[in-house]
Every structure is written in structure tokens, then in C-alpha cells.
C-alpha positions, 0 to 999 in steps of 0.5 A, spaced: 448 338 441 447 337 448 452 332 451 448 327 455 454 325 460 455 333 462 448 334 463 448 328 468 454 330 472 452 337 473 446 334 476 449 330 480 454 336 482 447 340 484 444 335 488 451 334 492 451 341 493 444 342 495 444 336 500 451 339 503 447 346 504 441 343 507 445 339 512 450 344 514 444 349 515 441 345 521 448 342 523 453 347 524 451 351 531 449 358 532 449 363 538 444 368 538 448 375 540 444 380 545 445 387 543 444 389 550 449 393 554 451 394 562 450 401 564 448 405 570 449 412 571 450 411 579 456 407 579 452 401 582 454 396 577 461 397 578 467 398 584 472 403 585 478 402 580 484 400 583 488 403 576 487 409 572 490 406 566 491 399 563 497 396 558 494 390 555 500 386 551 498 380 547 503 375 544 500 371 539 500 364 541 504 365 547 503 358 550 503 357 558 509 353 558 513 358 555 513 362 561 512 357 567 517 356 572 516 349 572 517 347 564 515 340 562 521 335 562 525 335 558 525 342 557 526 345 550 532 350 550 528 354 544 522 356 548 523 354 555 526 358 561 527 364 555 521 369 557 522 369 564 520 376 567 513 374 569 515 368 573 521 372 576 516 378 578 511 373 581 516 369 585 519 376 588 513 380 588 507 375 590 502 381 592 503 385 585 504 379 580 500 373 578 501 368 573 496 364 570 494 358 566 488 361 562 484 356 558 482 359 551 476 356 548 476 353 542 476 354 536 483 357 538 484 362 532 485 369 533 479 372 531 475 368 536 479 369 542 479 377 541 472 376 541 472 372 548 477 376 551 473 383 550 466 380 551 467 374 555 462 370 551 464 363 548 465 362 540 462 357 536 464 352 531 462 355 525 465 362 527 472 358 525 470 360 518 470 367 519 477 368 522 479 370 515 473 375 514 472 378 520 466 383 522 465 388 527 463 386 534 456 388 536 455 385 543 457 389 549 465 389 550 470 392 555 472 396 549 465 398 548 465 400 555 471 404 555 468 408 549 462 409 553 466 412 559 470 417 554 476 413 555 482 414 549 484 407 547 491 406 543 492 400 539 498 397 535 499 390 532 494 385 529 490 388 524 484 384 526 482 388 531 480 394 527 476 389 523 472 387 529 472 394 533 473 399 526 471 406 530 473 405 537 481 407 537 484 414 537 485 415 530 492 418 532 494 412 536 492 407 531 497 403 528 495 396 525 499 391 521 498 385 516 496 379 520 496 373 515 504 374 513 506 368 517 513 369 513 515 375 516 517 374 523 519 381 525 515 387 522 509 387 526 513 386 532 518 392 530 512 396 529 508 395 535 515 396 539 516 403 535 509 406 537 509 402 544 515 406 547 513 413 545 506 412 548 509 409 555 514 415 555 509 420 554 509 424 561 502 426 559 499 419 558 494 420 552 491 413 553 487 410 558 487 403 555 493 401 550 493 394 546 499 391 543 498 385 539 505 382 537 505 376 532 512 374 531 511 368 536 505 365 532 509 366 526 515 363 528 511 357 530 507 357 523 513 357 519 519 353 523 515 350 529 517 352 537 523 348 537 527 352 533 533 357 534 528 363 531 523 361 537 528 362 542 530 369 539 523 371 538 522 370 546 528 373 548 526 379 544 519 379 548 522 378 554 527 384 553 520 388 551 517 386 557 523 389 562 523 395 558 515 396 559 515 394 566 521 400 567 516 405 564 510 403 568 507 408 572 504 407 579 497 408 576 498 403 570 496 396 570 500 391 566 496 385 563 500 380 558 497 374 555 497 369 549 490 369 545 491 361 545 497 356 545 500 352 539 501 345 538 508 341 537 508 343 530 507 350 532 499 350 529 493 352 532 485 352 531 483 346 535 482 344 542 488 340 544 491 342 551 497 345 548 492 349 543 488 351 549 493 353 554 495 360 554 499 364 559 496 370 563 500 375 567 497 381 571 502 386 574 501 392 578 508 396 579 506 399 586 499 398 588 498 391 591 493 387 588 492 382 593 493 381 601 496 375 603 494 376 611 488 370 610 487 365 605 482 365 599 477 360 600 480 353 596 473 352 593 474 358 589 481 356 586 482 351 580 489 348 579 491 344 573 498 340 572 500 342 565 502 336 560 509 333 562 510 337 569 509 335 576 507 342 579 500 344 579 499 351 577 493 356 578 488 355 572 483 360 570 478 361 564 481 366 559 474 370 559 475 371 566 480 377 564 473 380 562 470 381 568 476 382 572 479 387 568 473 391 567 472 392 575 479 393 576 478 399 572 472 401 575 468 399 568 461 395 568 462 388 566 460 387 559 452 384 559 454 378 555 460 376 559 460 369 562 467 369 566 468 369 573 472 375 577 479 372 579 479 372 586 486 373 588 486 380 585 480 382 589 482 379 596 485 385 599 483 384 607 482 379 611 474 379 610 474 379 603 469 384 602 472 387 596 471 380 593 464 379 596 462 386 592 466 384 586 463 377 585 456 379 587 456 384 581 459 378 577 453 374 579 448 379 578 451 381 571 451 373 569 443 372 572 441 378 568 444 376 561 441 369 562 434 371 564 435 376 557 437 370 553 431 366 556 426 371 554 429 372 547 427 368 541 432 362 543 430 362 550 427 355 549 434 352 549 435 353 556 428 349 558 432 343 560 437 347 564 433 352 567 430 349 573 437 347 575 440 354 574 434 357 578 435 352 584 443 354 584 441 361 584 436 361 590 442 357 594 447 362 592 443 368 594 440 365 600 446 368 605 443 367 611 444 359 611 451 360 609 458 363 611 461 368 607 466 364 605 461 359 602 457 364 599 463 366 595 464 359 593 456 358 591 456 364 587 462 362 583 459 355 582 453 359 579 457 362 574 461 356 572 454 352 572 451 358 567 458 357 563 457 350 562 450 350 560 452 355 555 457 351 552 453 345 551 447 349 549 450 353 543 451 346 540 444 347 537 441 343 531 435 343 527 433 336 526 428 337 520 434 341 516 439 335 518 433 330 516 432 334 509 439 334 508 440 326 509 434 325 505 437 329 499 444 325 500 440 318 501 436 319 495 441 322 490 446 316 492 440 311 490 439 315 483 447 315 482 447 307 483 441 307 478 444 311 473 451 307 474 447 301 473 443 303 467 448 306 463 453 300 464 448 296 461 445 301 456 447 300 448 451 305 445 445 306 440 441 308 446 446 312 449 446 317 443 439 317 443 436 324 445 441 328 449 437 334 448 431 331 450 434 328 457 436 335 459 429 338 458 426 332 462 431 333 468 430 341 467 422 339 468 423 335 474 427 340 477 422 345 476 416 341 478 420 339 485 421 346 486 414 348 485 412 342 490 417 345 495 414 352 495 407 349 495 409 345 502 413 351 504 407 356 503 402 351 507 406 349 513 411 355 514 408 357 521 410 350 523 417 350 520 421 353 525 428 355 522 426 353 515 425 358 510 423 358 502 429 357 499 430 350 504 424 348 501 425 349 494 432 346 494 429 340 497 424 339 492 428 340 487 433 334 489 427 330 491 423 331 484 429 330 480 432 324 484 425 321 483 425 322 476 432 319 475 430 313 479 424 312 475 427 313 468 433 309 470 428 303 472 428 300 465 430 293 461 437 295 461 437 296 469 442 291 472 445 292 479 450 287 477 455 292 475 455 296 481 453 290 487 459 286 488 464 284 493 468 290 493 462 294 494 463 292 501 469 297 502 465 303 501 459 301 505 464 299 511 468 305 510 462 309 511 459 305 517 466 306 520 465 314 521 460 311 527 466 310 531 470 315 534 476 310 534 475 308 527 475 316 525 481 317 529 485 312 525 482 313 518 489 314 515 491 307 517 485 303 515 485 306 508 492 303 507 488 296 508 482 298 504 486 301 498 491 294 498 485 290 499 481 293 493 487 291 488 486 283 490 480 281 486 485 283 480 490 279 482 485 273 482 483 275 475 490 275 473 492 268 476 485 265 472 488 269 465 490 264 459 495 268 456 502 269 460 503 276 458 496 278 461 497 274 467 504 277 468 502 284 467 496 284 472 500 281 477 506 285 476 502 292 476 498 290 482 504 289 486 507 295 484 500 299 486 501 295 492 508 297 494 507 304 492 501 305 496 504 302 502 510 306 501 506 312 501 503 310 508 510 311 511 508 319 511 504 321 517 502 326 521 499 325 527 492 327 531 492 328 538 488 322 539 493 318 536 498 319 541 502 315 543 501 310 538 503 315 532 510 317 530 510 323 525 514 322 519 512 327 514 516 332 518 523 332 521 519 331 528 513 333 531 516 339 533 520 341 527 516 342 521 521 341 516 522 336 511 526 330 514 534 329 511 532 323 507 526 327 503 531 332 502 536 327 498 530 324 495 526 330 493 530 332 487 531 325 484 523 324 485 522 330 481 526 328 475 524 320 475 516 321 474 517 324 467 521 318 465 516 313 469 510 316 465 514 316 458 516 309 460 509 307 461 507 310 455 512 307 451 509 300 452 503 302 447 508 307 443 504 313 446 511 316 448 510 320 441 507 326 438 505 331 443 508 327 449 515 327 446 516 335 447 511 335 453 514 331 458 522 333 457 521 340 456 515 342 459 513 337 465 520 336 467 522 343 468 516 345 472 517 339 477 524 341 478 523 348 479 517 346 484 522 342 488 527 347 488 522 352 490 521 348 497 529 347 497 530 354 497 524 355 502 528 350 507 534 354 506 531 360 508 527 357 514 534 354 516 538 361 516 543 357 511 544 364 508 544 370 512 540 376 511 543 381 507 549 376 504 546 376 497 543 382 493 537 378 492 533 375 498 532 368 498 524 369 499 524 373 492 528 368 489 524 362 491 517 366 489 520 367 482 522 360 481 515 358 483 512 363 479 516 360 473 514 353 475 506 355 475 506 359 469 511 355 465 506 349 466 500 353 465 502 357 459 507 352 455 503 345 457 496 348 456 498 351 449 501 345 447 495 340 449 490 345 447 493 345 440 496 338 439 493 334 444 494 327 441 500 323 442 501 319 435 505 319 429 503 318 422 508 314 418 507 313 410 511 309 407 511 306 399 508 299 398 511 295 394 505 291 392 502 291 385 496 296 387 502 301 389 498 304 395 501 307 400 502 304 407 500 308 413 502 306 420 499 310 426 504 310 432 501 310 439 494 308 436 493 303 441 492 308 447 490 314 442 485 316 448 488 315 454 495 318 453 493 325 451 488 325 457 494 323 461 498 330 458 492 334 461 491 330 467 499 332 468 498 339 467 494 339 474 499 335 477 504 340 476 500 345 479 498 342 485 505 339 486 508 346 486 503 347 492 506 341 496 512 341 501 517 336 499 515 330 503 508 331 499 512 331 493 515 325 494 508 322 496 505 325 489 510 321 485 509 315 488 501 316 488 502 317 480 506 311 479 500 307 483 495 310 478 499 308 472 500 301 475 492 301 476 490 303 469 495 298 466 491 293 471 484 295 469 486 295 462 489 288 462 483 285 466 479 288 461 482 284 456 482 277 460 475 278 461 473 280 454 477 274 451 473 269 456 467 272 454 468 271 447 471 264 448 465 262 452 460 265 446 465 262 440 471 258 442 474 260 434 472 268 435 478 269 440 482 268 433 478 273 429 482 280 430 476 284 426 473 290 429 466 286 431 470 281 436 474 286 439 469 289 444 471 290 451 467 289 457 463 295 460 467 298 466 464 296 473 464 300 480 469 295 483 474 298 477 473 305 481 474 303 488 481 303 488 481 310 484 477 313 490 481 310 495 487 313 492 485 320 492 483 320 500 490 316 501 494 321 498 490 326 502 493 323 508 499 321 506 501 329 504 501 331 511 493 332 512 488 330 517 481 331 519 483 336 523 484 344 523 491 344 525 493 340 520 492 345 515 499 347 512 499 355 512 506 355 509 503 354 502 499 360 502 506 363 501 508 359 494 507 365 489 508 371 494 512 373 500 505 376 503 498 374 503 495 376 496 488 374 494 486 370 491 493 367 490 494 365 498 488 362 499 488 359 492 494 355 494 492 353 501 486 350 498 490 346 492 495 344 498 489 341 502 484 338 497 489 338 491 490 330 492 483 328 492 481 333 486 487 330 482 487 322 484 480 321 485 476 326 481 480 328 475 484 321 475 477 317 474 476 318 466 483 316 465 481 309 467 476 309 462 480 312 457 487 308 458 489 304 452 483 305 448 484 306 441 479 309 435 477 302 433 476 298 439 468 300 439 467 295 433 460 294 430 454 297 434 447 293 435 441 295 438 440 291 444 433 291 444 432 290 436 438 286 435 439 290 429 446 293 426 446 301 428 448 305 421 453 310 424 456 310 431 462 315 432 468 312 434 469 316 441 462 314 443 464 308 448 469 312 451 465 318 453 460 313 456 465 309 459 468 316 462 461 318 464 461 311 468 468 312 471 466 319 473 459 317 476 462 312 480 468 316 484 462 321 485 458 316 488 463 313 492 465 320 496 457 321 496 457 315 500 462 317 505 459 324 506 452 320 507 456 316 512 460 322 516 453 326 516 449 320 519 454 319 524 454 327 526 447 327 526 446 321 530 452 323 535 451 330 535 450 330 543 457 326 543 462 329 547 467 329 541 462 331 536 466 338 535 473 334 535 472 328 531 465 328 527 464 335 525 471 336 522 470 329 519 463 331 516 467 338 513 472 334 510 467 329 507 463 335 504 469 338 502 472 332 498 465 331 495 466 338 492 473 337 490 471 330 487 465 333 483 470 339 480 475 334 478 470 330 474 467 336 471 473 339 469 476 332 467 470 330 463 468 337 460 475 340 458 479 334 458 475 328 455 471 332 450 477 335 447 481 329 446 475 325 443 474 331 438 481 331 436 480 323 435 474 324 431 477 330 427 483 325 425 479 319 424 472 321 422 466 317 424 466 309 424 461 306 419 458 299 422 
């Protein structure tokens, strides 16, 4: 028979996915790529070359302060004053060597920066997702211009280049290496060195353009951070490589060294902080001077910036300025889509600056051609607001009769910079109609979810059982009807629906049609808002509204502490009103345990850039040393040993630590957790270099990989098999009865928590799997979160008992003395009971070292099961690390609240609320399935409200200065959180709840009313 609850949850999951799809289709920015290329057979679009060849060396994540002559104060002994050759030659040979602080446009990921330094264009926010699935570049680029000119290109290093330029490099001079194995600090660099120097020493010079992409510095940053001896060793190696390269350069070869982006204090990147966008750029010519110092370059062409914690301003350029500069130095046309400006110093070769005039004139004409082509394209309307201003700047810049030569240079440069600035803002384009459709879908789905929760909260079990198949058919019909209406609307208005296709309309119709049917069908006699609207309901409302403020969004991890502890306060008041001392002590004691556990979790922090200087990193040893603090190193193993004991202790309260629990927790669960902790301890030893390479017959990397595999396989195979075959945590004892009837006495041990205990076993399997992907600090946090969860279960159950006693006493004071089934009916679950669970999931997300920022992704977790990137294991463990806390403590934990301390006889005699007549037969698991559905709907609703708040703030503030820094990442977290919760709920309900209920029914059968 179709399960009514599962149908409802699947429908809610669908409308969430549909709302996210519609909103993101209109919100995430895009950029139209033009396929035109710059070409001229007569050479009029370029200048005579200064060099025949170029060697471009990229040191991934080479931050500017790694090479500057004036490092920040205080300098780091591990990454400052180590790579010194660029500054030495710049100071000693100022006409031949130039060192710049190059601004790398965010997102600061390698693929996007490769596109920028070859095409001269800007990335977009949505491009970030393609960093793991690169596609070839179709736009004009310096690589394409080299190929068109018949030049030979040699390549070695990061294999991302082959993804974007698959057919551009000479086959016999192409040596790619895996780019995602951040555990390997040396193989890529050694491979580049192996193939680089033979080409440089070859007297025939078989290459015209050589690209060498080193990855070691980036990998050291990801693995151990910049403040580590391994960073010093890697920068020393790079300095030695550069010295050898400089010695081997001939007079016709230009050397370019750059970092594709920087890195933050912990060694990560991807965002737009100053440290992530400040990259090094060094250009060197061995014999031919690149500039003349006879006269000064007009100051209006030069930009100087002061790097954080330094005193000396330094010359700053845009990283994309390399594209037109390098193109003209090699005698190539500037790529058609370029938005960079030629670097003036490299073309100032006489006192009149004639070479610079020629170069910047070509540069300005190229940018003008591009912007006119974009204006004439299908996306040209994006330029409407800025076109008159740009046209005026163009006319002023080209009217040379009214300006001195120096002013003319400045005006042309400002025109290019104005176009660049316009495009940066212009490509934050949105489709307001699609965004509105997404917001409407999420809003109406939220109303439908509220109606469902309220309706089912007041629906009798007899009504709950009625016609689940008919219910599924009705929802299917509503979906089909909505889809049909959406298609009709599309066919009638498709000419007016710019950027909206048939799929958008069909999906929108499905959501609106099915949601309206749900709202109407839920508005019956049993519908009451009291089950959901209460004072605690203000928490999700305030939480959602807080996203309209960038400050509250910055500090969401702190406000969550107060929301979480506040959510438990109403239970304490109930405890004080309790008439029974035992229940009063349980409520207050476990409430305090919940509050203390969540407060201790909050001590683990990672900091956003915007939180400085008011935030102190405690998740790691320091903000620049991404390893566990010493206190955590001492606590991690004891914590892994304590939590199995703590769970068994809680179960022992209801004597549910028997049956499957007796075998599972000490022999399956505990060994898996201990092995997971040992894995991260060995990883720490490997990172610290405590055991020297080669001193053991088996490397630490191999040892820890097998430890992790054991931890994962043991909990999944042994734990899954045990739970699947015998999930119940009960023992049945039969003893002889000495009474006259001689009947045997049957005692069921663990009966009081018959539903909750086996589901806890199921939940703990997922806990152990996610625990494996977590670093040591996060593991300790997860232990605290699990204690908080169990404490909350005890609080909610005790409050339920108090409310039940109060209700019974209000009806009939003598009924409270009757322990028969009919007097033991518990009160229905309320939305306020779900709020602490929802908050605990998000609180655990932040406490396990995450933030709503790209740079907080913990890439170390990709190498838990394997020493290299292996699909699907590497991305799978990263996803578990990132969203596992929300999936586990919000999604999968929601049914546990409803099932905790539920026994098969807690349903009692059922009556039909409409007729007030007894129901003939009710399954003993009916109320549990209904309550777990309510818990599941409640937590899905909470996260849907957060997503709606984040989406609304992103839509309203889409022109805000910090939309891509603050509001868009929070929306992405909101969408990912909703999906994580929905999947957790579906797995928990479909697999966990149903299997437990089926096992209970098998043992105890149906209960007759």
C-alpha cells in the first residue's frame, strides 16, 4: 500500500527543487561569449615584437607578499624573504625587470584565472562551479593567436590547461599532471622541472611560447597553510628554479612569472579577500631593456596600493593587463574580448613615449571594437544605461587636438578602465521574472507546508490512515494539471517571455497547481494554526529576516548560539510547572545539558574576512596554521571513546541498551569512531613530518588510507547488516508463573523506547560515516552535538509527559491514576519541538569549521579514502564534510524526536474525531509514523523559510555592493541546506522509520481497540 507520509515528503522535496531551479535560473549571473577574433593580414593591429619567444611560469597561489621587497610586519619566516630573485633583479636591473601586485578577479579559482590571463575577460560567479569540470575556451585568446600565427606552444604542469585548450599545444612538448591531488606536494613541480630545463637548454629552441604551471605552493597552502616549514622549502625550491631559468634564458626570450591568485591566511582561496586577489606578476628580459628611465611616465597611468600590514605602496595592475601587454610584446594582435590595459612601463622606451602611444591606441581600438560588438549582440541591452557615458569618454579620449600627448594617454587608459568597470557591474545580470517565479514557488510551498503540518497535527489517526493511494493520485493529478496550465501559458506568451522557456513554465505550473490543491485540501475541520504558530515560531521568522542585513549575515554563527539556547527556554518553564519531581528534574537537567553542549560547540570557530578583527580562530591551531590545536589532539581519542558509552547510558534509562544495542555500540560503532580519529591523528603526524619519509616500509599516507577504509567499511557492512537483520533494542524474557493458572510471565526489556532506540542505531551509522570525513576539532564538536541531541530528545519526551498529565487531569482528575491504554495518549508534536533540532543542524555546520564562504571548504576531506583524487570518493567525502552536519543533525535527526521513548502500546484506543466512535483496528505504529511525518515536515519547513529569506534578500539586494560576497553565498548555502535536510528526512523516513515500524509490527502485531 502506498505510504501517505512518503508521498507528502517526496512532494515537498520536489517543490523545493523546483523553487531553487527557478530562482537560480534568474539569479546567477551569466556573460555572453563572443566568438569573434582579432586578425589583420597587414599587421596594423599589432606592433613589432620585442622578443621572439616567451616563457610563462605560473606558481599557483603565489601571493604578492611572497615576493615583495617590503613584507608585512611582522614577517613570516616561512613565506617572506624566501623567493627573492624577482625583487633582487628588479632592484639591480630596473630597466629589465618589473615586479607588480596583480589583482586577480574573483572567484579566485585556477580555471577562472587561466581564462582571465589568456583571454583578458572577466569570470562570473556562476563560473565557479565549472572549476571541477572545465570546458574548452571558444573565445579569442593569446593561445589562439599564437596558434593562428603558426607558433609552437610547449606546456607542462596543471592539466586544467588541456581541458580549456585541448588541441593547442605541440604534442611532443605537452606534459600534463593531475591538478587536484593536494596531498602530493612535489610530483607536479618535479615533473615540470624535468621537462622545462631540457627545452631551455635545447639550442634549436623548438618552442615559441612555453607554459609551466607549478602547483606545489598551492598544495602546501591547502594542506598545512602558509606558515609551515614545508612552505619555506617549496618557495626555496621555486627560487632555485627561477635562478636556473634566468641563467638559461637567451636574449630573445621574455620571462613572465605570475601567481594565478593568492591565498588566505589558512592557505585556501576562491573568494575575493585582499589576500586571495593579490597575486605576484614579474616580467624579466635578460638583455633587451623593457623601458627607458630618461623621462617619467605620466602619473595618471600608474596605480599604487599598499598591501595589508605594509608601509610601502607598490605598483598595482590588473592581472588581465598581462594579455594585451604580452600580445604586443610578441607582435600578436590583442585578443578580441580583452578588457585589460597595456602595462605602460613596458612600452615607455623613449622620452616621447611613442611606443606607448601606439600600444595604447591599439588597445583602445580593440576594446572599442569589443564593446560595440557586445552592444550589437543579443545581450546588447545590458549596456543601455552606460552607453552614453562610455560614448562620451570615447569621444573625449580620441579628440587628440584638445589634449597634450600625456593627457591623451591618460584619457585612453581611463576609457578602457571605464569599460572594464562597466562590464564588472553589467555582468551581474538577472532575470527578475524567473526570480519572481522562484520566490513565488518557495512562498506558496511554504504556505502549503504550514497547512499540511497544522492539518495533520489535528487529524485523528483514523483519518490519517484513510486512502493513502487516493491521496497520491490526487497530488499526481494536481501536478499534471499545473504542468498543463504552465504549458498553455508558455504557448500563449512565449514571445513576451524573454529568457523563459517551456520547462520553466511547466515546473512553475506544477508547483503552483499542486501547492494550491494542498492548501485547499488541508483547509478542513481539523485545521488549526495553534500547532505551528506560537512564540517560538518567532525564531525562524527572525532568522529569515536577518538575511536582509549583511552584518547579521556575517555573524550568523554567533546569533545561532542565542537562537539555539533560546529555543530550549520554553521547556524549562514547563519543567518548573511540572507536578512530578522526577519529570521536573529531567526537564531542567537535560535542558541545561543541551545548553552547555551547544555553548561548548560555539567555542569552535573559523572566521570570515568581514569578522576581523573581532573573531579569533579556534577550529585550527591558528588562522595561518590549519592543524588541530593541542587541546583537541589530547581530547579527540577520549571523545571517540566516550560517545558510544554516553549513548548506551541514555538508552539504559529505558533499559533499551539491550538487543542489537548490546552488540552494536561496543563492537561496531566504537571501533569505527576510534579508527576515524586515528586516521586524522596519523594525517596530522604526516603533515607535521613527525615520521620522516622512507623511514617506514609503508608510508603514513598508505596506512591512514587503509584505516579510513576500515572505519567506513566496518560501520556500513557490520552496522548495516546488524541493523537490517535485527534492529530492535529489546530482549524478551519468559519466566514461570507460580500462580494457579500456571501461565508464563513475559517481560519485554526495552519496551518503553521500542521505536526510538532502533532508529538511533540507524542514525548512528550515518553519524559514523560523516564522523570519518570530519577533522579532529569537528569530531569533538560532533560528539557534543550528539549529546545535545539526546538531551533534547529526553527534554521533549518529558515535556510531552507533563502536558499529557495536565490534559488528563484537566479532563478528569482521577484519570491520571488510570494506567490503562486509553489514558496514556500523548500530546501531538508541535512545531516548537522541531525548532531546536533545525537550529542544532545549522549550529553544528558552523562549529565544524564551516562558513557561508567558498574558502571555508575543507579540501583535506577529499583525501580520506584515497591518497589521490578518485571519483566519486573525493567529491563525496567533501560533500559529507560540508553538509553532513545539517543532513545528520537536522534531517535524519528529526524523526528521532518523534520516535523517542515511544512504546507499541502508547497509542491506546483510537476514536474518529468526526463521529466520536471507536476505530475497530489501528496498527501500533500509526501514531509514530504520523508524528515522524510531522517532525520531518517541520524541519523541512524551517529550512525552507531560511531559503526563502536568503533568496528574498538576494533578490532585493541584488545591486548591493556585497551581493556576491555575502548574499549570494548565503543563498547557495540555503539551497544546499534545504537539499541536505530533505535528503536526510527522506532517507530517515523511507528507510529508518519504516523498517523500525515494520519490525515492531512483526513482533507485536496489530493492536485491537
